PyMOL Python script that loads the backbone (N, CA, C, O; Angstrom):
from pymol import cmd

cmd.read_pdbstr("""\
ATOM      1  N   MET A   1       9.680 -10.627 -15.777  1.00  0.00           N
ATOM      2  CA  MET A   1       9.321  -9.770 -14.654  1.00  0.00           C
ATOM      3  C   MET A   1       8.145  -8.888 -15.078  1.00  0.00           C
ATOM      4  O   MET A   1       8.229  -8.146 -16.057  1.00  0.00           O
ATOM      5  N   ASN A   2       7.074  -8.983 -14.341  1.00  0.00           N
ATOM      6  CA  ASN A   2       5.879  -8.204 -14.624  1.00  0.00           C
ATOM      7  C   ASN A   2       5.818  -7.024 -13.656  1.00  0.00           C
ATOM      8  O   ASN A   2       5.499  -7.189 -12.478  1.00  0.00           O
ATOM      9  N   LEU A   3       6.126  -5.840 -14.165  1.00  0.00           N
ATOM     10  CA  LEU A   3       6.162  -4.650 -13.316  1.00  0.00           C
ATOM     11  C   LEU A   3       4.797  -4.322 -12.720  1.00  0.00           C
ATOM     12  O   LEU A   3       4.703  -3.865 -11.580  1.00  0.00           O
ATOM     13  N   ALA A   4       3.750  -4.555 -13.489  1.00  0.00           N
ATOM     14  CA  ALA A   4       2.406  -4.248 -13.004  1.00  0.00           C
ATOM     15  C   ALA A   4       2.055  -5.121 -11.803  1.00  0.00           C
ATOM     16  O   ALA A   4       1.458  -4.639 -10.841  1.00  0.00           O
ATOM     17  N   ALA A   5       2.420  -6.392 -11.853  1.00  0.00           N
ATOM     18  CA  ALA A   5       2.124  -7.296 -10.732  1.00  0.00           C
ATOM     19  C   ALA A   5       2.903  -6.889  -9.488  1.00  0.00           C
ATOM     20  O   ALA A   5       2.381  -6.948  -8.374  1.00  0.00           O
ATOM     21  N   ILE A   6       4.152  -6.478  -9.681  1.00  0.00           N
ATOM     22  CA  ILE A   6       4.969  -6.041  -8.556  1.00  0.00           C
ATOM     23  C   ILE A   6       4.376  -4.775  -7.940  1.00  0.00           C
ATOM     24  O   ILE A   6       4.299  -4.649  -6.718  1.00  0.00           O
ATOM     25  N   ALA A   7       3.960  -3.846  -8.785  1.00  0.00           N
ATOM     26  CA  ALA A   7       3.366  -2.600  -8.290  1.00  0.00           C
ATOM     27  C   ALA A   7       2.051  -2.860  -7.572  1.00  0.00           C
ATOM     28  O   ALA A   7       1.776  -2.243  -6.543  1.00  0.00           O
ATOM     29  N   LEU A   8       1.238  -3.763  -8.099  1.00  0.00           N
ATOM     30  CA  LEU A   8      -0.032  -4.079  -7.435  1.00  0.00           C
ATOM     31  C   LEU A   8       0.194  -4.734  -6.087  1.00  0.00           C
ATOM     32  O   LEU A   8      -0.535  -4.462  -5.133  1.00  0.00           O
ATOM     33  N   GLN A   9       1.204  -5.601  -6.001  1.00  0.00           N
ATOM     34  CA  GLN A   9       1.528  -6.212  -4.719  1.00  0.00           C
ATOM     35  C   GLN A   9       1.983  -5.143  -3.720  1.00  0.00           C
ATOM     36  O   GLN A   9       1.624  -5.190  -2.544  1.00  0.00           O
ATOM     37  N   GLY A  10       2.770  -4.188  -4.195  1.00  0.00           N
ATOM     38  CA  GLY A  10       3.197  -3.093  -3.337  1.00  0.00           C
ATOM     39  C   GLY A  10       2.033  -2.236  -2.879  1.00  0.00           C
ATOM     40  O   GLY A  10       2.005  -1.782  -1.735  1.00  0.00           O
ATOM     41  N   LEU A  11       1.063  -2.010  -3.769  1.00  0.00           N
ATOM     42  CA  LEU A  11      -0.127  -1.251  -3.388  1.00  0.00           C
ATOM     43  C   LEU A  11      -0.914  -1.975  -2.303  1.00  0.00           C
ATOM     44  O   LEU A  11      -1.425  -1.348  -1.376  1.00  0.00           O
ATOM     45  N   GLU A  12      -1.009  -3.287  -2.421  1.00  0.00           N
ATOM     46  CA  GLU A  12      -1.715  -4.067  -1.407  1.00  0.00           C
ATOM     47  C   GLU A  12      -0.996  -3.990  -0.062  1.00  0.00           C
ATOM     48  O   GLU A  12      -1.639  -3.862   0.979  1.00  0.00           O
ATOM     49  N   GLN A  13       0.331  -4.069  -0.081  1.00  0.00           N
ATOM     50  CA  GLN A  13       1.102  -3.961   1.160  1.00  0.00           C
ATOM     51  C   GLN A  13       0.951  -2.571   1.777  1.00  0.00           C
ATOM     52  O   GLN A  13       0.844  -2.434   2.996  1.00  0.00           O
ATOM     53  N   ALA A  14       0.943  -1.549   0.933  1.00  0.00           N
ATOM     54  CA  ALA A  14       0.759  -0.184   1.432  1.00  0.00           C
ATOM     55  C   ALA A  14      -0.614  -0.028   2.070  1.00  0.00           C
ATOM     56  O   ALA A  14      -0.756   0.650   3.087  1.00  0.00           O
ATOM     57  N   GLN A  15      -1.625  -0.655   1.474  1.00  0.00           N
ATOM     58  CA  GLN A  15      -2.969  -0.579   2.036  1.00  0.00           C
ATOM     59  C   GLN A  15      -3.022  -1.241   3.411  1.00  0.00           C
ATOM     60  O   GLN A  15      -3.667  -0.726   4.324  1.00  0.00           O
ATOM     61  N   VAL A  16      -2.350  -2.374   3.561  1.00  0.00           N
ATOM     62  CA  VAL A  16      -2.327  -3.059   4.857  1.00  0.00           C
ATOM     63  C   VAL A  16      -1.645  -2.180   5.905  1.00  0.00           C
ATOM     64  O   VAL A  16      -2.130  -2.059   7.030  1.00  0.00           O
ATOM     65  N   GLN A  17      -0.515  -1.567   5.531  1.00  0.00           N
ATOM     66  CA  GLN A  17       0.193  -0.686   6.460  1.00  0.00           C
ATOM     67  C   GLN A  17      -0.653   0.532   6.822  1.00  0.00           C
ATOM     68  O   GLN A  17      -0.696   0.952   7.978  1.00  0.00           O
ATOM     69  N   LEU A  18      -1.321   1.088   5.821  1.00  0.00           N
ATOM     70  CA  LEU A  18      -2.169   2.255   6.044  1.00  0.00           C
ATOM     71  C   LEU A  18      -3.321   1.929   6.986  1.00  0.00           C
ATOM     72  O   LEU A  18      -3.623   2.703   7.895  1.00  0.00           O
ATOM     73  N   GLU A  19      -3.959   0.791   6.770  1.00  0.00           N
ATOM     74  CA  GLU A  19      -5.067   0.392   7.637  1.00  0.00           C
ATOM     75  C   GLU A  19      -4.593   0.128   9.066  1.00  0.00           C
ATOM     76  O   GLU A  19      -5.287   0.474  10.022  1.00  0.00           O
ATOM     77  N   ALA A  20      -3.423  -0.480   9.217  1.00  0.00           N
ATOM     78  CA  ALA A  20      -2.902  -0.753  10.556  1.00  0.00           C
ATOM     79  C   ALA A  20      -2.600   0.543  11.301  1.00  0.00           C
ATOM     80  O   ALA A  20      -2.939   0.681  12.476  1.00  0.00           O
ATOM     81  N   ALA A  21      -1.967   1.489  10.621  1.00  0.00           N
ATOM     82  CA  ALA A  21      -1.646   2.769  11.256  1.00  0.00           C
ATOM     83  C   ALA A  21      -2.917   3.550  11.568  1.00  0.00           C
ATOM     84  O   ALA A  21      -3.023   4.162  12.631  1.00  0.00           O
ATOM     85  N   ALA A  22      -3.871   3.535  10.660  1.00  0.00           N
ATOM     86  CA  ALA A  22      -5.125   4.250  10.885  1.00  0.00           C
ATOM     87  C   ALA A  22      -5.904   3.647  12.048  1.00  0.00           C
ATOM     88  O   ALA A  22      -6.521   4.372  12.828  1.00  0.00           O
ATOM     89  N   THR A  23      -5.877   2.337  12.162  1.00  0.00           N
ATOM     90  CA  THR A  23      -6.555   1.672  13.271  1.00  0.00           C
ATOM     91  C   THR A  23      -5.932   2.058  14.598  1.00  0.00           C
ATOM     92  O   THR A  23      -6.642   2.318  15.569  1.00  0.00           O
ATOM     93  N   GLN A  24      -4.602   2.096  14.645  1.00  0.00           N
ATOM     94  CA  GLN A  24      -3.915   2.502  15.872  1.00  0.00           C
ATOM     95  C   GLN A  24      -4.249   3.947  16.240  1.00  0.00           C
ATOM     96  O   GLN A  24      -4.489   4.261  17.405  1.00  0.00           O
ATOM     97  N   LEU A  25      -4.261   4.820  15.233  1.00  0.00           N
ATOM     98  CA  LEU A  25      -4.597   6.222  15.501  1.00  0.00           C
ATOM     99  C   LEU A  25      -6.041   6.374  15.955  1.00  0.00           C
ATOM    100  O   LEU A  25      -6.338   7.167  16.849  1.00  0.00           O
ATOM    101  N   ALA A  26      -6.934   5.616  15.338  1.00  0.00           N
ATOM    102  CA  ALA A  26      -8.351   5.711  15.696  1.00  0.00           C
ATOM    103  C   ALA A  26      -8.614   5.193  17.103  1.00  0.00           C
ATOM    104  O   ALA A  26      -9.545   5.641  17.773  1.00  0.00           O
ATOM    105  N   SER A  27      -7.792   4.248  17.548  1.00  0.00           N
ATOM    106  CA  SER A  27      -8.015   3.681  18.878  1.00  0.00           C
ATOM    107  C   SER A  27      -7.340   4.491  19.982  1.00  0.00           C
ATOM    108  O   SER A  27      -7.466   4.154  21.159  1.00  0.00           O
ATOM    109  N   ALA A  28      -6.640   5.535  19.621  1.00  0.00           N
ATOM    110  CA  ALA A  28      -5.973   6.366  20.629  1.00  0.00           C
ATOM    111  C   ALA A  28      -7.019   6.981  21.550  1.00  0.00           C
ATOM    112  O   ALA A  28      -7.951   7.642  21.091  1.00  0.00           O
ATOM    113  N   GLY A  29      -6.863   6.765  22.818  1.00  0.00           N
ATOM    114  CA  GLY A  29      -7.798   7.306  23.780  1.00  0.00           C
ATOM    115  C   GLY A  29      -8.977   6.410  24.068  1.00  0.00           C
ATOM    116  O   GLY A  29      -9.623   6.572  25.103  1.00  0.00           O
ATOM    117  N   ALA A  30      -9.283   5.474  23.196  1.00  0.00           N
ATOM    118  CA  ALA A  30     -10.435   4.601  23.412  1.00  0.00           C
ATOM    119  C   ALA A  30     -10.198   3.660  24.591  1.00  0.00           C
ATOM    120  O   ALA A  30     -11.093   3.463  25.413  1.00  0.00           O
ATOM    121  N   ALA A  31      -9.018   3.087  24.680  1.00  0.00           N
ATOM    122  CA  ALA A  31      -8.718   2.143  25.760  1.00  0.00           C
ATOM    123  C   ALA A  31      -8.702   2.852  27.114  1.00  0.00           C
ATOM    124  O   ALA A  31      -9.165   2.305  28.115  1.00  0.00           O
ATOM    125  N   SER A  32      -8.169   4.063  27.136  1.00  0.00           N
ATOM    126  CA  SER A  32      -8.077   4.771  28.415  1.00  0.00           C
ATOM    127  C   SER A  32      -9.441   5.195  28.938  1.00  0.00           C
ATOM    128  O   SER A  32      -9.646   5.241  30.150  1.00  0.00           O
ATOM    129  N   SER A  33     -10.377   5.505  28.047  1.00  0.00           N
ATOM    130  CA  SER A  33     -11.683   5.945  28.512  1.00  0.00           C
ATOM    131  C   SER A  33     -12.582   4.771  28.891  1.00  0.00           C
ATOM    132  O   SER A  33     -13.470   4.923  29.730  1.00  0.00           O
ATOM    133  N   GLN A  34     -12.366   3.606  28.290  1.00  0.00           N
ATOM    134  CA  GLN A  34     -13.236   2.469  28.562  1.00  0.00           C
ATOM    135  C   GLN A  34     -12.745   1.620  29.731  1.00  0.00           C
ATOM    136  O   GLN A  34     -13.550   1.136  30.527  1.00  0.00           O
ATOM    137  N   GLN A  35     -11.431   1.436  29.839  1.00  0.00           N
ATOM    138  CA  GLN A  35     -10.909   0.502  30.822  1.00  0.00           C
ATOM    139  C   GLN A  35     -10.178   1.187  31.971  1.00  0.00           C
ATOM    140  O   GLN A  35      -9.780   0.516  32.924  1.00  0.00           O
ATOM    141  N   GLY A  36      -9.996   2.472  31.910  1.00  0.00           N
ATOM    142  CA  GLY A  36      -9.307   3.172  32.960  1.00  0.00           C
ATOM    143  C   GLY A  36      -7.800   2.974  32.940  1.00  0.00           C
ATOM    144  O   GLY A  36      -7.121   3.307  33.912  1.00  0.00           O
ATOM    145  N   GLU A  37      -7.266   2.435  31.845  1.00  0.00           N
ATOM    146  CA  GLU A  37      -5.825   2.208  31.724  1.00  0.00           C
ATOM    147  C   GLU A  37      -5.191   3.331  30.922  1.00  0.00           C
ATOM    148  O   GLU A  37      -5.879   4.085  30.233  1.00  0.00           O
ATOM    149  N   LEU A  38      -3.882   3.431  31.018  1.00  0.00           N
ATOM    150  CA  LEU A  38      -3.156   4.438  30.260  1.00  0.00           C
ATOM    151  C   LEU A  38      -3.141   4.084  28.779  1.00  0.00           C
ATOM    152  O   LEU A  38      -3.054   2.914  28.407  1.00  0.00           O
ATOM    153  N   ASP A  39      -3.227   5.096  27.954  1.00  0.00           N
ATOM    154  CA  ASP A  39      -3.183   4.911  26.507  1.00  0.00           C
ATOM    155  C   ASP A  39      -1.742   4.619  26.093  1.00  0.00           C
ATOM    156  O   ASP A  39      -0.827   5.364  26.443  1.00  0.00           O
ATOM    157  N   THR A  40      -1.546   3.533  25.349  1.00  0.00           N
ATOM    158  CA  THR A  40      -0.185   3.134  24.971  1.00  0.00           C
ATOM    159  C   THR A  40       0.125   3.411  23.500  1.00  0.00           C
ATOM    160  O   THR A  40       1.162   2.972  23.002  1.00  0.00           O
ATOM    161  N   VAL A  41      -0.733   4.114  22.811  1.00  0.00           N
ATOM    162  CA  VAL A  41      -0.507   4.418  21.403  1.00  0.00           C
ATOM    163  C   VAL A  41       0.455   5.595  21.300  1.00  0.00           C
ATOM    164  O   VAL A  41       0.194   6.669  21.841  1.00  0.00           O
ATOM    165  N   ASP A  42       1.563   5.385  20.605  1.00  0.00           N
ATOM    166  CA  ASP A  42       2.534   6.451  20.364  1.00  0.00           C
ATOM    167  C   ASP A  42       2.088   7.190  19.105  1.00  0.00           C
ATOM    168  O   ASP A  42       2.298   6.713  17.989  1.00  0.00           O
ATOM    169  N   LEU A  43       1.477   8.344  19.289  1.00  0.00           N
ATOM    170  CA  LEU A  43       0.885   9.071  18.165  1.00  0.00           C
ATOM    171  C   LEU A  43       1.917   9.480  17.129  1.00  0.00           C
ATOM    172  O   LEU A  43       1.644   9.408  15.931  1.00  0.00           O
ATOM    173  N   SER A  44       3.092   9.907  17.560  1.00  0.00           N
ATOM    174  CA  SER A  44       4.100  10.331  16.586  1.00  0.00           C
ATOM    175  C   SER A  44       4.572   9.152  15.744  1.00  0.00           C
ATOM    176  O   SER A  44       4.775   9.296  14.538  1.00  0.00           O
ATOM    177  N   ALA A  45       4.747   7.997  16.360  1.00  0.00           N
ATOM    178  CA  ALA A  45       5.177   6.810  15.605  1.00  0.00           C
ATOM    179  C   ALA A  45       4.092   6.367  14.631  1.00  0.00           C
ATOM    180  O   ALA A  45       4.391   5.942  13.515  1.00  0.00           O
ATOM    181  N   GLN A  46       2.842   6.464  15.047  1.00  0.00           N
ATOM    182  CA  GLN A  46       1.750   6.066  14.164  1.00  0.00           C
ATOM    183  C   GLN A  46       1.576   7.050  13.002  1.00  0.00           C
ATOM    184  O   GLN A  46       1.233   6.643  11.892  1.00  0.00           O
ATOM    185  N   MET A  47       1.809   8.332  13.252  1.00  0.00           N
ATOM    186  CA  MET A  47       1.747   9.308  12.166  1.00  0.00           C
ATOM    187  C   MET A  47       2.867   9.073  11.167  1.00  0.00           C
ATOM    188  O   MET A  47       2.657   9.208   9.962  1.00  0.00           O
ATOM    189  N   VAL A  48       4.061   8.723  11.652  1.00  0.00           N
ATOM    190  CA  VAL A  48       5.172   8.399  10.755  1.00  0.00           C
ATOM    191  C   VAL A  48       4.823   7.158   9.939  1.00  0.00           C
ATOM    192  O   VAL A  48       5.096   7.110   8.740  1.00  0.00           O
ATOM    193  N   ALA A  49       4.223   6.158  10.578  1.00  0.00           N
ATOM    194  CA  ALA A  49       3.818   4.948   9.862  1.00  0.00           C
ATOM    195  C   ALA A  49       2.754   5.262   8.816  1.00  0.00           C
ATOM    196  O   ALA A  49       2.774   4.708   7.717  1.00  0.00           O
ATOM    197  N   LEU A  50       1.839   6.140   9.156  1.00  0.00           N
ATOM    198  CA  LEU A  50       0.780   6.542   8.228  1.00  0.00           C
ATOM    199  C   LEU A  50       1.362   7.262   7.016  1.00  0.00           C
ATOM    200  O   LEU A  50       0.978   6.978   5.882  1.00  0.00           O
ATOM    201  N   MET A  51       2.278   8.183   7.249  1.00  0.00           N
ATOM    202  CA  MET A  51       2.897   8.916   6.143  1.00  0.00           C
ATOM    203  C   MET A  51       3.798   8.006   5.305  1.00  0.00           C
ATOM    204  O   MET A  51       3.883   8.164   4.087  1.00  0.00           O
ATOM    205  N   SER A  52       4.462   7.064   5.951  1.00  0.00           N
ATOM    206  CA  SER A  52       5.293   6.109   5.235  1.00  0.00           C
ATOM    207  C   SER A  52       4.446   5.231   4.320  1.00  0.00           C
ATOM    208  O   SER A  52       4.821   4.974   3.176  1.00  0.00           O
ATOM    209  N   ALA A  53       3.313   4.776   4.822  1.00  0.00           N
ATOM    210  CA  ALA A  53       2.409   3.959   4.007  1.00  0.00           C
ATOM    211  C   ALA A  53       1.873   4.770   2.831  1.00  0.00           C
ATOM    212  O   ALA A  53       1.726   4.245   1.728  1.00  0.00           O
ATOM    213  N   LYS A  54       1.584   6.036   3.064  1.00  0.00           N
ATOM    214  CA  LYS A  54       1.104   6.908   1.986  1.00  0.00           C
ATOM    215  C   LYS A  54       2.164   7.058   0.901  1.00  0.00           C
ATOM    216  O   LYS A  54       1.862   6.970  -0.289  1.00  0.00           O
ATOM    217  N   ASN A  55       3.408   7.287   1.321  1.00  0.00           N
ATOM    218  CA  ASN A  55       4.498   7.413   0.343  1.00  0.00           C
ATOM    219  C   ASN A  55       4.715   6.109  -0.408  1.00  0.00           C
ATOM    220  O   ASN A  55       4.939   6.114  -1.619  1.00  0.00           O
ATOM    221  N   PHE A  56       4.648   4.990   0.310  1.00  0.00           N
ATOM    222  CA  PHE A  56       4.804   3.671  -0.304  1.00  0.00           C
ATOM    223  C   PHE A  56       3.719   3.450  -1.357  1.00  0.00           C
ATOM    224  O   PHE A  56       3.983   2.892  -2.422  1.00  0.00           O
ATOM    225  N   TYR A  57       2.499   3.891  -1.051  1.00  0.00           N
ATOM    226  CA  TYR A  57       1.381   3.772  -1.979  1.00  0.00           C
ATOM    227  C   TYR A  57       1.650   4.577  -3.254  1.00  0.00           C
ATOM    228  O   TYR A  57       1.473   4.072  -4.363  1.00  0.00           O
ATOM    229  N   PHE A  58       2.078   5.828  -3.089  1.00  0.00           N
ATOM    230  CA  PHE A  58       2.311   6.678  -4.259  1.00  0.00           C
ATOM    231  C   PHE A  58       3.485   6.201  -5.110  1.00  0.00           C
ATOM    232  O   PHE A  58       3.452   6.332  -6.333  1.00  0.00           O
ATOM    233  N   VAL A  59       4.514   5.652  -4.483  1.00  0.00           N
ATOM    234  CA  VAL A  59       5.643   5.110  -5.239  1.00  0.00           C
ATOM    235  C   VAL A  59       5.189   3.923  -6.079  1.00  0.00           C
ATOM    236  O   VAL A  59       5.563   3.810  -7.246  1.00  0.00           O
ATOM    237  N   ASN A  60       4.395   3.048  -5.503  1.00  0.00           N
ATOM    238  CA  ASN A  60       3.907   1.897  -6.250  1.00  0.00           C
ATOM    239  C   ASN A  60       2.921   2.305  -7.332  1.00  0.00           C
ATOM    240  O   ASN A  60       2.862   1.672  -8.387  1.00  0.00           O
ATOM    241  N   LEU A  61       2.156   3.344  -7.087  1.00  0.00           N
ATOM    242  CA  LEU A  61       1.248   3.858  -8.107  1.00  0.00           C
ATOM    243  C   LEU A  61       2.041   4.416  -9.286  1.00  0.00           C
ATOM    244  O   LEU A  61       1.664   4.203 -10.438  1.00  0.00           O
ATOM    245  N   ALA A  62       3.127   5.121  -9.014  1.00  0.00           N
ATOM    246  CA  ALA A  62       3.982   5.634 -10.084  1.00  0.00           C
ATOM    247  C   ALA A  62       4.617   4.486 -10.866  1.00  0.00           C
ATOM    248  O   ALA A  62       4.755   4.574 -12.086  1.00  0.00           O
ATOM    249  N   THR A  63       5.001   3.421 -10.185  1.00  0.00           N
ATOM    250  CA  THR A  63       5.555   2.246 -10.854  1.00  0.00           C
ATOM    251  C   THR A  63       4.516   1.612 -11.767  1.00  0.00           C
ATOM    252  O   THR A  63       4.838   1.194 -12.879  1.00  0.00           O
ATOM    253  N   LEU A  64       3.278   1.540 -11.305  1.00  0.00           N
ATOM    254  CA  LEU A  64       2.199   0.991 -12.118  1.00  0.00           C
ATOM    255  C   LEU A  64       1.963   1.839 -13.365  1.00  0.00           C
ATOM    256  O   LEU A  64       1.756   1.303 -14.454  1.00  0.00           O
ATOM    257  N   LYS A  65       1.993   3.152 -13.208  1.00  0.00           N
ATOM    258  CA  LYS A  65       1.830   4.043 -14.364  1.00  0.00           C
ATOM    259  C   LYS A  65       2.984   3.874 -15.359  1.00  0.00           C
ATOM    260  O   LYS A  65       2.770   3.871 -16.571  1.00  0.00           O
ATOM    261  N   THR A  66       4.203   3.735 -14.839  1.00  0.00           N
ATOM    262  CA  THR A  66       5.365   3.536 -15.705  1.00  0.00           C
ATOM    263  C   THR A  66       5.260   2.214 -16.454  1.00  0.00           C
ATOM    264  O   THR A  66       5.574   2.152 -17.642  1.00  0.00           O
ATOM    265  N   ALA A  67       4.825   1.164 -15.780  1.00  0.00           N
ATOM    266  CA  ALA A  67       4.650  -0.134 -16.433  1.00  0.00           C
ATOM    267  C   ALA A  67       3.619  -0.037 -17.554  1.00  0.00           C
ATOM    268  O   ALA A  67       3.779  -0.647 -18.611  1.00  0.00           O
ATOM    269  N   ASP A  68       2.559   0.736 -17.312  1.00  0.00           N
ATOM    270  CA  ASP A  68       1.539   0.936 -18.342  1.00  0.00           C
ATOM    271  C   ASP A  68       2.121   1.679 -19.546  1.00  0.00           C
ATOM    272  O   ASP A  68       1.833   1.330 -20.691  1.00  0.00           O
ATOM    273  N   GLN A  69       2.937   2.697 -19.288  1.00  0.00           N
ATOM    274  CA  GLN A  69       3.564   3.442 -20.380  1.00  0.00           C
ATOM    275  C   GLN A  69       4.523   2.565 -21.175  1.00  0.00           C
ATOM    276  O   GLN A  69       4.574   2.651 -22.402  1.00  0.00           O
ATOM    277  N   VAL A  70       5.280   1.725 -20.482  1.00  0.00           N
ATOM    278  CA  VAL A  70       6.210   0.816 -21.160  1.00  0.00           C
ATOM    279  C   VAL A  70       5.432  -0.154 -22.050  1.00  0.00           C
ATOM    280  O   VAL A  70       5.823  -0.408 -23.189  1.00  0.00           O
ATOM    281  N   GLN A  71       4.336  -0.693 -21.528  1.00  0.00           N
ATOM    282  CA  GLN A  71       3.529  -1.619 -22.306  1.00  0.00           C
ATOM    283  C   GLN A  71       2.934  -0.930 -23.538  1.00  0.00           C
ATOM    284  O   GLN A  71       2.917  -1.515 -24.621  1.00  0.00           O
ATOM    285  N   LYS A  72       2.450   0.300 -23.384  1.00  0.00           N
ATOM    286  CA  LYS A  72       1.895   1.027 -24.517  1.00  0.00           C
ATOM    287  C   LYS A  72       2.979   1.309 -25.570  1.00  0.00           C
ATOM    288  O   LYS A  72       2.720   1.228 -26.770  1.00  0.00           O
ATOM    289  N   THR A  73       4.188   1.638 -25.112  1.00  0.00           N
ATOM    290  CA  THR A  73       5.293   1.899 -26.037  1.00  0.00           C
ATOM    291  C   THR A  73       5.651   0.625 -26.802  1.00  0.00           C
ATOM    292  O   THR A  73       5.898   0.668 -28.007  1.00  0.00           O
ATOM    293  N   LEU A  74       5.677  -0.487 -26.112  1.00  0.00           N
ATOM    294  CA  LEU A  74       5.988  -1.755 -26.779  1.00  0.00           C
ATOM    295  C   LEU A  74       4.940  -2.107 -27.811  1.00  0.00           C
ATOM    296  O   LEU A  74       5.269  -2.601 -28.889  1.00  0.00           O
ATOM    297  N   ILE A  75       3.680  -1.857 -27.494  1.00  0.00           N
ATOM    298  CA  ILE A  75       2.590  -2.124 -28.453  1.00  0.00           C
ATOM    299  C   ILE A  75       2.743  -1.209 -29.665  1.00  0.00           C
ATOM    300  O   ILE A  75       2.561  -1.650 -30.800  1.00  0.00           O
ATOM    301  N   ASP A  76       3.077   0.061 -29.435  1.00  0.00           N
ATOM    302  CA  ASP A  76       3.261   0.997 -30.544  1.00  0.00           C
ATOM    303  C   ASP A  76       4.424   0.582 -31.428  1.00  0.00           C
ATOM    304  O   ASP A  76       4.346   0.709 -32.649  1.00  0.00           O
ATOM    305  N   LEU A  77       5.499   0.088 -30.833  1.00  0.00           N
ATOM    306  CA  LEU A  77       6.672  -0.318 -31.607  1.00  0.00           C
ATOM    307  C   LEU A  77       6.413  -1.559 -32.439  1.00  0.00           C
ATOM    308  O   LEU A  77       6.954  -1.700 -33.536  1.00  0.00           O
ATOM    309  N   THR A  78       5.594  -2.454 -31.927  1.00  0.00           N
ATOM    310  CA  THR A  78       5.330  -3.691 -32.662  1.00  0.00           C
ATOM    311  C   THR A  78       4.210  -3.530 -33.693  1.00  0.00           C
ATOM    312  O   THR A  78       4.069  -4.373 -34.579  1.00  0.00           O
ATOM    313  N   ALA A  79       3.418  -2.471 -33.594  1.00  0.00           N
ATOM    314  CA  ALA A  79       2.312  -2.274 -34.526  1.00  0.00           C
ATOM    315  C   ALA A  79       2.751  -1.668 -35.831  1.00  0.00           C
ATOM    316  O   ALA A  79       1.925  -1.443 -36.716  1.00  0.00           O
TER     317      ALA A  79
END
""", "prot")
cmd.dss("prot")
cmd.show_as("cartoon", "prot")
cmd.util.cbc("prot")
cmd.orient("prot")
């Protein structure tokens, strides 16, 4: 099991979630002003998604740092 690979995959997933939530937030109001239709973006849900993606990113970053520390400790023990 490679912890660094798992953490990097999690970082990539967090980035996808972050971009999706940011895109939804950025498009809020754009559809209503251009097409005359009601805006269907739920801002509170998108903010929760944005904060969730941010937390997911930081958790995976901490996992990556821990994997690096474990690898350094193993190198020190074998040297």
